[in-house]
N, C-alpha and C positions, 0 to 999 in steps of 0.2 A: 322780117316778120312784122306783121301789122301791129299797131298800138292796141287794137281791140283784143288781140290774143293775150298780150301782156296784162292788160287791165283785167281781163277775165281771170287769169291765173292769180293775180294779186288779190282780187276779190275773194276767190276761193281760199287763198292762204289766210286772209284776215278772218274769214268765217271759221276756218278750222284751227286757227291759232298757229299757223305754220310761218316761220320766219322767211324773210326775203332770200337769205342765203340758202335755205333748204329748197326753196322753189327753184332757184337757179341751178342747184345740183340736180334736181329732178329733170329740168329741161335739158341740161347738158347730157345726162344719161339717156334721155329719150332721143335726142338728136344723133348721138353716136350710134345707138341701136338702129335708128332709121337709116343712117348712112351705110351701115353694114348690110342692111336689107336691100338697099339700092345698088351698091357696088360690090357686095360680097366680101368686103374687108374694111376694117376700121383702123388700119395701121397709119401712123403719122397723121392722125386727125385730132383736132381740138375745136372747142366751141368758144367763141368770143362774144361777150356781152357788151352792149353799149347802153349803159343805164340812163344816160341823158336822152337818147333817142328811143329807148325802150325797144331795141332791136337785138337780134341775135344772128350770128353768121357761123357757118361751118367752114373752117380753114383746114385744107389738107396740103401736104407736101407732095408735089408731082414733078415728073421729068417731062421736058418738052420733046415731042417726037412728031414725025410726019403723020404716021397712022397709029393711033392708040390701040393697043390690044388689051390693056388692063386699065379700065377707066378709073379704078381706085388709086392707081399709082402713076398714070401717064396722062398727058394732056396734049391735044393737037396744037401745032405751032401757031396757027392763026388765032385760036381761042386764047392761047397764052399771051399773045401780043395785045389783046384787048385789056389785059391787066398791066402788062409791061411791054411797051412798043419795042424795046431793045432785046426782047427775049430771043434766044437762039437755040438751035437744036442741041440737045444734051444738057441744057441748063435745068437746074432744079429750082422751083419757085413755089411760093404759097398761093394757092388758088382759093378765093373766097366764093362761097355759094350761099344763096338765100334758100333756106330749106323749103319754104312755101312754094317757091318757083321751080326748084330743081328736083325735088323729091316727087316720086310718082305716088299713085294712090295707095299702093301696098305699103310703101315706106312711111307715108303719112299716117296710115292706120296703125302701123307699128309704134310710131311716136306717140299717138293718142293713147294706146293701151298702156305703154310704159308710164306715161304721165299719170293716168288714172290709178294704176297700181301703186306707184310710188307715193302719190298723195294719200291713198288709203293707209299705206304702211306708216307714213309720217304721222297721220292722225292717230293711229293705234299707239305709236310710241309716245305721242304727247299725252294721250289719255292714261297710258300705263305709268309714265313718270309722274303725272299729276296725282294719281291715286296711290302710287308707291310711297310718295312723300306723306300721305295721310294714314299710312298703316299705324294702328294703335290709337287713332283719333275717332271721335264720334262723327257721324254723318247722318243727314236726313234724306229720306226718299219717300216714294209712294208705292204702295203695293200694286204691282202690275198684273201679276197672275200668280196662282199657287197650285202646287201639285201635292201629292201625298208625301214626297220626300223633301220639298223645299219651297220657299217663297221667293219669287223674283221681284226685285225692287228697282224701280226706275230712279236712277241717280243723276239723270240729266244727260251727260255725255256717254254714259254706258249703263249697263245693267248689273246690279248686284245680286248675289245669291245668298239667301239665308237658309242654310241646311236645317233639317229637323233637329239634328243633334245640338245645334246652336240656338235653339228656341226654348223658352220656358213652357212647361205644361199649362201654366195659367193663361198664356197669351192666345188670343183669337183675333185675327185681323180680317178686315173686309177689303175688297178691291177698291183701290183709290185712297185708302186710309194712309195717313202719314205714319212713317216708321222711323224711329231713331235707333241706330245700331252702331256697333264698333267695327271699324275696318280691320278685320282679322288678318287677312293676307291678300296679296295681289300677285297674280301669276300671268305669264304670257302664254297665249295659245294661238292657233291658226285663225280663229275667229275674232281675235282681239283680246284685251286684258280680261282676266277672270277675277272679279272682286268678290271675295268671300266675306260675308258679314257675320256678326255674332251678337246675341243678346243674353247668352248664358255664361260667357267668359267673365272671370272676376275682374278683368281689366275694364269691362263695361261698367261695372259698379264703381270702380275707382274713378273713372272719367265723369260719372254722374256726380260723385262727391266733389270733384274739382270744379264742376260747373255750378253746383248749387251752394257750395260752402266756400266763401272767400278765404277763410283761414287755411283751408286745405290747398286751395289754388296758390296762395302766397307762400306756402311752406311753413307757416306758423304752427300748424297741426300736421303732423306726419302720419300717414297710414303705414303701419308696420306690417300688417298682414291682413289678407282677406281670404276667407273660405266660404264656399257656397254650394248648396244643393238647389239648383234652379227650381222654383215653384214651391219650395218648402221654407228655407231659411238662409239668411246670409249673416255672417259674423264678421265684424270689422274691428280690428285692434288699432287704437290710435294713441299717440303720445304728443304732448304739447312741448314746443321748444321754448316757451316762455312761462314763467311761474304765475303770471297774472292772467293766463288764458286756460280755461278748462277745456281740454280736448274733447271730452264726451259732450259737454254742454254746447260747445261750438257746433258740433255736428248735428245734435238733436234740434237745437234752436228753441226759442221761446214757445212754449206750449207744443213743441214738436213740429213746428211749421216747416223747418228745413228738411227734416228726415221724411216727413209725410209726402213732400213733392217727389222724393226718390222712390218711396213706396208705391206711389201712384204710377210712376213710370214702369215699375216692375210688376204692375198688375196686382198689387196687394201682398206681395211677398214680404214676410217678416224680416226685419233687420235688427240685429243686436249690435250696438256700438259700445265697446268696452275699453277701459284704459289698459294699455300695455305696461307691464312692470317686469323687472328681471326676477323678482322673487317667485319661485315656482308655486308656492302655496297660494299667494295672493292672486297670481295669474290664473291658476286653475279655478279658483273661486269666481273670479271675474268672468272667465270664459263660459261657465255653466249658466250664466244669465239666460232666462229669467228665474231659474231655480235659486233658492237660498241654501248656501252650504254652511253646516255647523262646524265642521272640523276638516282639516286637510293634513294627511300624513304622508311624508315622502318615503319612497322605497329605495332600496339599494340599487335597483335596476335603472333608476333615473325617472321613473314615473311617480304618480301620487295616488293615494286612496282618498277619496272624498266621502264624507259622511253627511247624509241629509236626513231630514225627517221623513217619515213614511209618506206623509201627504205630498212631499216635494219630489219623491222618487220618480214618478212618471213624468213630471215636468223636466227633471234633470236628464232623463233618458231621451225624451222626445219621441215623436211619432216614428215608429220603426227604427228607433235608436239614432235619429239624425242629429239631435242636439249633442249627444255624447260624442258622436263621430266628428262633428264640426268643432267641438271644443278641443278635442285631442289634436286635430289638425291645426287649429289656431295656435295652440301652445307649443306644438312640436314634440310632445311627449305623451305617454299613455296616461289616461285618467280612468281609474276604476271607481265606479260609483256604487256605494252601499248604503243601506238604511242603518239606523242605529242597532237594530236587532241583528242584521247581517254582519255588522262589524263586530259585535260581541261574540257571535259564533265564530267569526274568522279569528279572533284573538285566541280562542281556545283550540283552534285546529292545529294539525301538524304542519300545515303550510305556513302558518304564522310563526310557529316555533322555529322552523327552518329559516325563515327570513330573519328572525332575531339572531339566530346563531351566525348566519352570514354577516349580519351587520356588525356583531361584536367580534367576529373572527378576523376582521381587517386589522392589519398590523399598523401600530403607531409609528414604528421605526422603519425607515426604508431599508430594503435589503441591499447587501453589498454585491455588486456584479462579480462574476468569476474572473473577469479580466483584471480586476484590481489585486488579485492574489499573485504576488511575485513568484516567478519560476514556472508558472503554469502556461504551457504553450497552447497555441490556437487549436491544434489537432485534438489535444486532450479536452479542451473546453467544449468543442463540438460533440465529442463522445459523451461528456457528462450531460450536456443539454439534451442530447438524444435519449439519455437515460432518465430524464425528468429532473435533473439538478440544475438550477438556474442561478443560484446565489451561493455565497460563501457560507451563509447560515444553513442552507440545505446540505451543503457538503459536510459541515461540522457534525450534523445529526446523523450522518451516514456511516455505517460500520465498514470495516475492512472487507468482510465477506460480501456485503451488499455492493461494494464497489466492483468486486470481481465478477458480479453477476451481470454487469453492464456490458453490452456487446462492444468488442474492441479493446476492453481493458483487462489486461492479464495481471498476474501477481506482481510483476516488476513495476508496471505502471501504477497499480494500486498502492504499492509501498512508497513509490515516489510521491504520490499525492498526499499520503499520510505524513510523510517527512516534511513536505512543504507546509502542511497545516501546522505541524508541531513547531516549525521554525517561525512561522508568521504569526501564530496566535499563542499567547502565553496563558495556557490553561491553568497552570499552578497558581499564578497571581489571581486569576479569577476565583479559583477554589479557595485560596487563602482569604481573599476578600469576603467570600461567602461565609467561611468559617468564623472570621473575626466578627462579622455582623451577627452571626448566630450566637457566638459567645457573649457579645455585648448585650443582646436581647435577653439571654439567659441570666446574665449578671443583674440586669435591671429587674428581671422578674424575681430573682432570689432576694435582692435588696428590698423590694416592695413587700415580699412575704415576711422578711425579717422585721420590718417596721410594724406590720400588722400583728406579728407574734408578740413583739415588745409591748405594744399597746394593750393586748389582751392580758399579758402578765401584770402590767401596771394596774389595770382595772381590778384584777383579782386581788392584788396586794392591798389596794385601797379598801376593797370589800372586807377582807380579813381584819384590817385595822379597825374599821367601823364596828365590826361584830365584837371584837375584844373590848372596845370601849363600852359598848352596850352591856356586856356581861359584868364589867367592873362596876358600873353604875347600879346594876341590879343587886350585887352582893352588898353594896353599901346600904 
């Protein structure tokens, strides 16, 4: 094969970023396909490259015969002796062919088609692998064209798609305008890799913070959570790994210069940067920024009630409730926002009383599982749990008749359970302890009453003595 052919292939490979090994694999595949087109079979065929001379040869194993019937597997004796003068009939030998000289027009066309197809596939794989490694990173491109459903971005080697759902309502780009976006996903298809971009994903905001704020990029300031409603507001919770670095201050920058560059990239979308803390009350108050919270009350359900001034209520709720929604998502628990007047009404409502009862109904002492009661088999435990009894304390408060009402428990089983309770729990000691405590309290009360009575009698005696002295003085 001529040097010009190899030079052309290597030039294409360099332009497309294809390795020399890949080019040789492509040529080998093309030569074997062309050989099959020429002779009808590619059995016992291999392709040999001479990298020093930039040549390639097709080598096939054939049998030496007088009159070849199958050119793919047989060679005429005179032709064979050109390669090996000692060749004899019946010998098998390797026959070398120069593809450019031995292949006909159709076989050459087949080789060309295979080479072109394989180079395109290799190029697609290179582009796919290149962009697959960039998933989750920022990339720059230029608006090529746009439709109602998407924007198509020129990324150089391929075209990126920015769907409408991944755009902010505030954004309006013109043809040829530069676009920065997040590589959301890369997928293979018949036309090449499909690169889906996003400017609405929270990861896009995170990458902007890493790009604009060195402390975030270096890991000194950690982004704990980001929530966003594109076009309205973004909330970012950060925490500093060092005591001498203010996480919020590092993100905002002097006079807000750092955060403003991110706001400009988001076309003016509002961004709240707050400090992340484990305390629910403080975190809820921070999350409702820019509203000022007066008081935060935790609820038994795991959420909080925040109380704000009437003037701050609309700010805390936000347009169409977006600030309240984002705050709850940022914290990971429900946030109920009330004005002071609403909170006073809530305190006097039945809902508030029910919450208080639930709060104080929680038991300070952990209940004892039924499994810890000796002599109670697993079948009986399952029956008791099916009947709503899950602890020894529940069982103690249940009467004999109530036990028999549980499905699967008859009189014999109920009596056995009561006997186990009687053996395992000393009710008499508990009663005696209660009686002794009551007697002790009664004795202390009577003793106190006796002391008060003695003091009254003493005061009365002193009064009588004083009166008698006064009367004696009067007689004198």
